[in-house]
C-alpha positions in Angstrom: 0.1 0.0 -0.1 2.7 2.4 0.8 4.1 1.7 -2.2 0.8 2.5 -4.6 0.0 5.6 -2.4 4.1 6.9 -2.8 3.2 5.9 -6.9 0.0 8.4 -6.4 1.9 11.4 -5.2 4.5 10.7 -8.1 1.5 10.6 -11.1 2.2 13.5 -12.2 5.8 12.6 -13.1 4.7 9.3 -14.7 2.6 11.9 -17.2 5.6 13.7 -17.6 7.5 11.1 -18.4 5.0 9.4 -20.9 4.3 12.7 -22.7 8.2 12.8 -23.4 8.6 9.8 -24.7 5.8 10.2 -27.0 7.2 13.5 -28.0 10.6 12.3 -28.5 9.8 8.6 -30.2 10.3 10.2 -33.7 11.7 13.6 -32.9 13.7 14.9 -35.8 12.2 12.4 -37.8 10.3 14.1 -41.5 6.7 12.4 -40.8 7.1 12.6 -37.2 4.4 11.2 -35.1 3.0 10.0 -38.3 5.0 6.8 -38.1 2.7 5.7 -35.2 0.4 4.7 -37.8 2.9 4.0 -40.9 4.9 1.3 -39.0 2.2 -1.0 -38.2 0.6 -0.5 -41.2 3.8 -1.1 -43.3 3.9 -4.6 -41.0 0.5 -5.4 -41.6 0.8 -5.0 -45.5 4.2 -7.3 -45.6 2.6 -9.8 -43.1 -1.1 -9.8 -45.7 1.4 -10.4 -48.6 3.1 -13.4 -46.5 0.4 -15.2 -45.2 -2.4 -14.4 -48.2 -0.6 -14.4 -51.2 2.5 -16.5 -50.7 1.3 -18.7 -47.9 -2.1 -19.1 -49.2 -4.7 -19.5 -46.6 -8.8 -18.9 -46.8 -9.0 -16.5 -44.5 -11.7 -13.8 -45.7 -10.5 -10.3 -44.7 -7.2 -11.8 -43.6 -5.9 -8.0 -43.7 -8.6 -7.5 -40.8 -7.9 -10.8 -39.3 -4.3 -9.8 -38.8 -4.5 -6.3 -38.2 -6.8 -6.2 -35.2 -4.5 -8.8 -33.2 -1.1 -7.3 -34.9 -1.6 -4.1 -33.3 -2.4 -5.7 -29.6 0.7 -8.2 -30.3 3.2 -4.9 -30.8 2.1 -3.0 -27.6 2.6 -6.5 -25.5 5.9 -6.9 -27.4 7.4 -3.5 -27.1 6.3 -3.5 -23.6 8.7 -6.0 -22.7 11.3 -5.8 -24.8 12.0 -2.4 -25.0 10.7 -1.9 -21.5 13.4 -4.2 -20.2 16.2 -1.6 -20.8 13.7 1.2 -19.9 15.9 1.7 -16.5 19.4 1.9 -18.1 18.1 4.5 -20.6 17.1 6.8 -18.0 20.0 6.0 -15.7 21.0 9.6 -15.2 17.6 10.1 -13.9 18.5 7.3 -11.0 21.5 8.5 -10.5 20.8 12.0 -9.9 17.7 12.2 -8.0 14.8 10.2 -5.8 11.7 9.3 -7.2 10.3 5.6 -6.8 12.0 3.7 -10.1 8.9 2.1 -10.5 7.6 5.0 -12.5 10.3 4.5 -15.1 8.3 1.0 -16.4 5.1 1.9 -15.7 5.6 5.4 -17.6 7.4 3.3 -20.5 4.6 0.6 -20.9 1.7 3.4 -20.7 3.5 5.1 -23.3 3.2 1.8 -25.3 -0.5 1.4 -24.2 -1.6 5.3 -25.3 0.4 4.3 -29.0 -1.7 1.5 -29.2 -5.3 3.4 -28.4 -3.9 6.1 -31.0 -3.5 2.8 -33.8 -7.0 1.6 -32.8 -7.8 4.6 -34.4 -6.5 3.1 -38.2 -8.4 0.1 -37.2 -11.8 1.6 -36.5 -11.2 3.4 -39.8 -9.9 0.0 -41.9 -13.0 -1.2 -40.6 -15.5 1.4 -41.9 -13.7 2.4 -44.9 -14.2 -1.7 -45.7 -17.6 -1.6 -44.7 -16.6 -4.7 -42.4 -19.2 -3.5 -39.7 -19.1 -2.8 -36.1 -21.3 -4.4 -33.1 -21.0 -1.4 -30.6 -22.1 -3.7 -27.7 -19.2 -5.6 -28.3 -16.7 -2.9 -28.4 -17.5 -2.3 -24.6 -16.0 -4.8 -24.0 -12.7 -3.4 -24.9 -12.0 -1.7 -22.2 -11.5 -4.8 -20.1 -9.6 -6.8 -22.7 -7.1 -4.2 -22.5 -6.9 -3.5 -19.3 -6.0 -7.2 -18.5 -3.4 -6.7 -21.4 -1.7 -4.0 -19.7 -1.7 -5.3 -16.3 0.0 -8.8 -17.9 2.3 -6.4 -19.8 3.3 -4.0 -16.7 3.9 -7.3 -14.6 6.5 -8.8 -17.1 7.9 -5.2 -17.9 8.6 -4.5 -14.4 10.5 -7.8 -13.6 12.4 -7.8 -16.7 13.8 -3.8 -16.3 14.9 -4.6 -13.0 16.7 -7.8 -14.1 18.2 -5.9 -17.1 20.2 -3.6 -14.7 22.0 -6.7 -13.3 22.0 -8.7 -16.6 22.1 -6.6 -19.6 22.0 -10.0 -21.9 18.3 -10.3 -21.3 17.2 -7.4 -23.3 19.0 -9.4 -26.3 17.4 -12.3 -24.8 13.7 -11.0 -24.7 13.8 -10.2 -28.3 14.4 -14.2 -29.0 11.6 -14.9 -26.8 9.0 -12.3 -28.4 9.7 -13.6 -31.7 9.0 -17.2 -30.8 5.7 -16.3 -28.7 4.5 -14.0 -31.9 4.5 -17.5 -33.6 3.2 -19.5 -30.7 0.2 -17.2 -30.5 -2.7 -17.4 -33.0 -1.6 -13.9 -34.7 -0.8 -14.7 -38.1 -2.7 -18.3 -38.6 -5.9 -19.6 -37.3 -6.0 -21.5 -34.0 -7.7 -24.6 -35.6 -4.4 -25.6 -37.3 -3.2 -26.7 -34.4 -3.3 -30.0 -33.4 -6.0 -31.0 -30.9 -3.6 -33.1 -28.7 -1.0 -29.6 -28.0 -4.3 -27.1 -28.0 -4.5 -27.6 -23.6 -0.5 -26.3 -23.8 -1.4 -24.2 -26.6 -4.2 -22.1 -24.3 -1.7 -22.2 -21.0 -0.5 -18.8 -22.9 -2.3 -15.8 -21.4 -1.9 -14.1 -24.7 -4.1 -16.6 -26.9 -7.5 -15.6 -24.8 -6.5 -11.9 -25.1 -6.0 -11.9 -28.9 -9.2 -14.0 -29.5 -11.1 -11.6 -27.6 -9.7 -8.7 -29.9 -10.9 -10.9 -32.8 -14.4 -12.1 -31.6 -14.8 -8.0 -30.9 -13.6 -6.5 -34.4 -13.1 -9.3 -36.7 -15.9 -11.5 -35.2 -18.3 -8.7 -34.4 -19.4 -10.7 -31.4 -19.4 -10.3 -27.8 -16.8 -12.1 -26.1 -16.5 -14.3 -23.5 -14.8 -12.9 -21.0 -14.3 -15.4 -18.5 -11.4 -17.1 -20.9 -9.8 -13.9 -19.9 -10.0 -15.6 -16.3 -6.5 -17.1 -16.8 -4.2 -13.8 -18.8 -6.1 -11.5 -15.8 -4.8 -14.1 -12.9 -1.6 -14.9 -14.6 -1.3 -10.9 -14.6 -2.2 -9.8 -11.2 0.6 -12.8 -10.2 3.2 -11.1 -12.2 2.3 -7.5 -11.6 2.4 -8.0 -7.9 5.5 -10.6 -8.1 7.1 -7.9 -10.3 6.9 -5.3 -7.5 8.2 -7.3 -5.0 11.2 -8.2 -7.5 11.4 -4.6 -8.5 11.4 -3.1 -4.6 13.9 -5.7 -3.9 16.3 -5.2 -7.0 16.1 -1.2 -7.3 17.9 -0.9 -3.9 21.5 -1.4 -5.9 20.1 0.4 -9.2 22.4 3.6 -9.1 25.6 1.5 -8.3 24.9 -1.1 -10.6 24.3 1.7 -13.4 
């Protein structure tokens, strides 16, 4: 409770760091903030060409099927891979002044989350332009899905950012893990192709129900069964609490290690 109270007192610092990250992300580039939308769009084009034209599949409107899963995945992947180096990246700040160090991974994950929300503007634009249709009742469940993903991503980022201060190779290891994790999650393919005997193990992946729920809402236009998120939500809360404990224990010697 004392940690939560202290973080609340430093909420303005979190907001400032989020704004700074969003503004500085593409600072100096010609297109600037437009890269927020261009990057996922180019990834969408590449994946669509590869998995619908070269590696054929029978999924209708594959571009939309992929897009509604790709944007949430980019948020999650960025949170744990680049977020792992967030403390190291702010080493000058950590050494100079006192503030709850947990502010740094929280602000970074929140920045990635805001970036995802902005990309959802593009998703809804694509849905409207292509005439795919929207179920407004189903859309009302999106905040629940997003909060579950945010909690899970934040827990992972806190653990990764704290350990990376002592073990710098973790940042690179997580890049490999993230790539493998993506293909173990139904983003570029349908879950129906997974052999039934592997499904129980496959469904242990907490990102599977999260991505499924995004698809149910935005692609299938149906209200998702939110009970499927219980495993992901429970695991997210566990990692958040465990991450807070690990972070608080390791942050004592951040300044010396940096």
